[in-house]
N, C-alpha and C positions, 0 to 999 in steps of 0.2 A: 433761683427765682422761678416761681410758677406763674405763667401768663394765662389768664382766663378771659375770653372774649365772648360775650353773649351774642347770639345771632342778630339781634336788633341794635347792636352797638353803633353801626354805621348810620342808622337812621336817626340817631339822637341829635339834638340841636348843637350847633357849633360850640357855644360857650360851655355847655354841659360836657361835651367831649374833652374840651380843654381842661376843665376842672378835674375830670377823672384821671386823665393821663398825667397831669402835673403832680398827682399824688405819688407817682413812681420816683424812686431815688434817681439822681442824675446818672449813676453808674449803671442803672438798669434800663434807661431809655433806649440806648442803642440796641441792646440785646432784644428788647421788646419788638422793635421793628424788624430785626433780622430773623427771629424765630416764629413770628406770627404773621401770616399772610394778611389778615384783616387789618393789621396796623401798618403794614409796609407802605401802602399808598399815603397814609397820614404822615409818615416820617419824611416822605419825598415832597409833600405839599408845603412849600415855603410860606404860602399865605396863612397857613394855620399856625406855624411855629415861629416865624421870624420875630414876633413881638416878645414872646416870653420864654421860648424853649430852644430856639435855633442856636443861640450863642452857646448854650450849655452843650448841645449836641455836637457842635463843631469842635468845642474844646475837648470833649471826650474822644471824638473821632481823630483829632490831631494826636492825642497822647497814645491812643491805641496804634495808630499808623507808625509812630516813632518806635513803639515797642515791638510790633510784629511785621512791619513793612507794608508793601502794597496789598498783600492778601490778608490784611487784618480782619476784614469782615468774615471771610471763610473760617479763619482760625477761631475767632470769638464764637461763631455759631457752632463749630465742631466741639469746642470745649463745653458749651452749654448742653449740647445733645449728649455728650459723654457723661457729664455730671448727672443729667437726668436719668440715663440708663443705669448708672451705678446705684443711684438712690432707689430705683425701681427693683433692682436685683438684690439689694442689701437685705439680709435676713432670710433669703430663699435658699433652699437646698441646691447643691451643685448636682447637675444631671450626671447620672451614672457614677456618682461618688460612692454609692453603697447599694446593696440589694436588701430590700425590705420584705420580710415574710411574716404573716400573721397566722397564728394557730389558735383553735379553740380546744382547751384541755378538757377532755371528757373525764368524768368522775373526780374532778379537782376538789380537794378538801380545802375549804376557805379558811385560811388562818388570819390572825391579826397581822402577822409579819412572817416572812419565810426567807431562807437563803436559797439563792438561785445559782445553778452552775450549768453552763452550756459547754458541752464537750462534743466536738465533731457532729455526729448525727443524733446525739442524745441531749436531753435536758433533765437535770436532777433538781427536785424541789424538796428542800429540807423543811418539813412542816414544824417540827419541834426538835428537841434534843435527840429523841430516839426514833422518830418516824419520818418517812419521806416517800416520795413518788418519783418513778423514773419513766420518762416518755421517750419513745423512739420517733424522731422527726423524719417525715417524708416530704415530698415536694409540696403538697398542699394540705397535708393532714398529719396527725400524730397518733401514736398508739401507746396506751398505758401498758408497760411490761413489768413493772414492779410496784407494789404498794403494801407497806407494812403498817399503815396507820392504825390498824386494829390489833397489832401485835403488842401485847403487854410485856413480853419478855425481851425488850430492847431498851438498853440504857442510853447508848449513843449511836448515831449513824453519821457517816461522813463520806464525801465524794472528792476524789482528787486523781488527776491524770488518768481519766477514763476507768477508774476503779472505785468500787464502793466498799467501805469498811464499816463494820458493825461490832459493837461490844455489848454483851448481855450483862445483867446484874450479877450473874455467877462468874463473870470474868472470861467468858468464851469470846475469842476474837476471830472474826470472819473477814475475808477479803476476796473479792471476785471482780472479774472484768464486766463492764456494763453490758456487753453483748452476750454474756453467758448467764446462766441461772445461779442463784445463791447455792453454795456448796452445803452439804449436810454436816461435814466435819470441820471444826474450827482449826485454825493454824496454830493456836496457842491457848492455854488456859491460865489466866492471870488472877492472882488472889491477893487478899489483904490490902485493899485500897479503899479509900473513902470518897475521893473525887477523881474524875477522869476528863481529859481534854484532848481532842484530836487536832492536829495541825499538819497539813500536807500528808507525808507518809509516816508520821510519828504519832505516838500516843503518850501523853503525860499522865502519870498516876501519882496521887498524893497519898502518902501512908496514913494509917489511922491516927497516929499521934500528931499529925499535921505539922511536923517540924522538918520534914524531908520529902522529896519526891524523886521519881525515877522516870526516865524517858525510854520508851520501847519502840523498836523499829516495827511498824505495822505490816511490813512486807513478809516478815518471817517470825515475829514474836520475840526476837532477841533483845536484850537490854543494850541500849545505846550509850547512856551515861546516867550517873547518879548525882544528885545534888549534895551540897554541904548540909550539915544539920544547923538549922537556924536557931538562934537563942530564944526566940519566941514563936508561938504557933502561928501558922499561916492563916490570915484572915480572908484574903482574896488573892486571886491569881489570874493574870491575863496572859495567854499563850498564843503567839502569832509569829509566823515566819522564822521558826527556830529560836525565837527569843521570848522572854517572859518578864513581866513586871510583877513582883511579889510584895504585898503589903502584909506585915505581921501585926499581931495583936497589940504589941507595944508601940505601934505607930511608925515603925521604921520601914524603909523601902529598900528593895534590892532589885538590881537588874541582872538578868541571866541571859547569856548568849551561848548557845550550844555549839556554834561553828559547824553545823552539820554539813554545810556545803564545802568545808575545807577540813579534811581528815588530819592534816598536819597540825592543827591547832586544837588545844584542849578547851573544854567548856570553862567559861569565866563567870564569876559572880562579883558584882560591884555594889557596895553599899552606897545609897544615894544620900546626899547631904540634906538634913532637915526633913520636916514633914510638909503637909499642906493644910491650909486653913479652911478647907471645904471638903465635902463628901466626895469620895472617888466614884465616878460613873464610868463603867467599862466602855461605853460607846464614845466617851470623850477622852480616850487615852490613845496615843500614837507613839511609836518608837522605831528606831533603826539603829545602825551601828554608830551613828553620830550623836543622836539626841533622844531623850525620853521626855515626852510632853504630856501633861495632864491639865485639864481645863474644868472649871466649875460650871454648873448648869445655869447660874444666874446671868441672864443676858444683859442686865444693867451694869453689874460689877465687872464681869468678864475676867475673873481671877484666873491666872495662868501661872504654871511653874514649868521651867525647862531645865533639865539636867544634862551635863555632858555624859554620854553613855560610857566613855572609857574611864574617866576619873571620878565620876559621881558628884562633881562640883556643880553648884547652881549657876546656870547661864543667865536665866531671867526669872524673876519672881515679882509679880505685881499684876496690874490691870492692863489689858490690851487697850491701846490708844484709840480714841474715836476718829472717825472720818467725817468728811464734809456733810453728807446727808444725815448723819447721826443727829444733827441739830433738829431735824424734822421728824425722823423715824425712830429715834433712840427709845422713846417711851413704849413703842409697840414691839421692840426687840427684847422681850422680857425673858425668854428662855432660849438657851443654846441647845439645839436638837441634833446637830450633826457636826462631825469634825473629820478632816482629812489632811494628810501631810505627804508631800512628794519629795522630801529630802532638802528642799530649799524654802518652800512656802507653806503656810498654814492656812487652810480654808475653814471658816467657821460658818455654820448655817443656823438660822434663827427660826423661831415659831412664826415670824411675820413673812417668811418666804424669801428673806434676803440672805446673801452670802457676802462675806468680807474676807479678803486675803490679807494675811499678816506676815511680817518678818518674825520668825520664832526666836531670834537672838535678842531683839529689843522691844518686841510688841508693837512696832509701828505698822500702821495700816498701809496697804499698797493699792488694792483695787476693790471696788464693791459693785454688786449687781443685785437688782431686784428681779428675782427669777419667778416668783409665784405669789399667790395670795394665801397659800396654806403652808404649814410647817415643812421645812426641809428635812427629809428622812435620810437621804444618802447623798454624798458628794463624791465625784470622781475627779481627781486632780492630776493632770499631767504637767509637763514642763511648759507647754505652749497654750493649753486650753483646759477648761473645766466645765462640768455640767452638774447642776443640782437637781435632785429628784424630790419633788414635794409629795406629801401624803395624798393629795388630790391633784392629779396631773392631767395635762392635755398636751399642749405644745411644750417640747423639751428643748431649751436653748443652750447651745455651746458658746462659751465666752472665752475671750483671751485673758491670759494671766498677766498681761502687761497693758498699761495705758497707751503704749506706743501705737498699737493697732486696735482700732475700735470695731473692726469687722467681726461678725459672728453669724452663726447659722442655726438651723433648727431641724429637728425631726418630730414627727407626730404619729400617733397610733393610727392604724388602719382598721376600720370596722365595716361590716356589711352595709349596703345602701339601706337607708331608713332606720339605722340604729338610733335609739332614742336619746343617747347621751353623748356628750363631748368631753366630759370630765370624769376621770376614773379613779377609784380608790386603789392605792398602791399596795401590792402584796410583797413583791421582791424584785430585785434588780441584779444584773450581772454586767461587768465591763472588763474588756481586755483590749489589747492593741488592735485587734481585728473585729471584735464583736461587741455589740451593745444590746442588752435585752431587758425588757420591762414586762412584768407580769401583774395583771390587775386582780383584785379580789374576786371578781366574777369569772376568772378562769381564762382570760384572753392573754396570749403571749405574743409580744412583738419582738422580732429579732432583726437588727440592722447589721449586715455584714459589710464592713468597710474593705472592699476588695481592691480599691485603688488608693495610692498615696496622694495626699494633697499638700500644698504648700503650708508651712507652719503659720503663715500670715493669713491664710484663708481657712476659716473654721467651717467644718461641714455642717 
């Protein structure tokens, strides 16, 4: 309850005071007198209240006294003040929960979208498939140390574990530490490939006949494993975290797991059951050792298919189920723009700025959040919390993945005093257990370093 008392309230006529105060609910009358000094003398004036309100006040006072004892007034007042303080602090950042640093990236090439990697004292910005920029971060400034945006002899570039990897159209493979200069000599010369994909310290090469691929160790150029020969040519391939989803020209799907983290296991291929009734969009595909998930772009239909990664059997196929606010906002949720998966829950982002969490085994909705007014570009989903990054961003809110705890917090970009804008166009993002970074299209980079651990019930 919020109590507001104008300065001239006490000078009002008797009957008018009575009418105003009688608008309060009976349960709020006692608290009004306890927390507001201007009303305290009125609560003690029996001539004012004995006709219409005193009986109700005494009834409340009697019930509270039975509940809390002789000190019931102090307890009720303390509870009110605590509730007021919690409401005031809700949504605010926790002091010293993180260190926030802002950099202006000089000579930044403005892309529509880019991949951002923050490693120790460096930040790597992948502008497109073959070009990128590397900045060395200092206390309050940064320095551009590598830039190949004008290099036409670069097919792919990649950053992982403080190393940069580059592949040329001729098949020359380079790898060097961020703190060093690019070497003149390649570590390997790879030939006879049509497509190439980097993932961590590995490079996947599709052969020209498109029915087979090979995975190369990017640290030394040696062959790590070779795929089976597919009955139909490869139409599209998505390679992430030592795993791949392969769609063939005949409409069949295969799931590949290289088991690179466990040398005792051989690479496995699983044919997935059935096809999909919608076009495959690479940004709406997620998989791990347990599930393979694909989603259609239509935000009204929300067609989804989930396979068991081990057996290839269909776990769920159909439309994701609506949630309560869908009755109001479903018509504006026309396009699905982002997808994330944490092994247990599926987070879906829409063009309307909304995010809904689903159970991937049955399509049931769990939690929803209105995060922005612009389309969600990226979602980071952990076990306890998630954050959605819209195309036009300002305040970035962290939310709980469970309805059990409604608490959430936020971070926001820092700009020089007098900066003309408060909403920024997104270029790229980065997220890890310790760091969260957002880069705007005009070359401003914000990095939040979460140095201290917080309770899972309290979102930073």
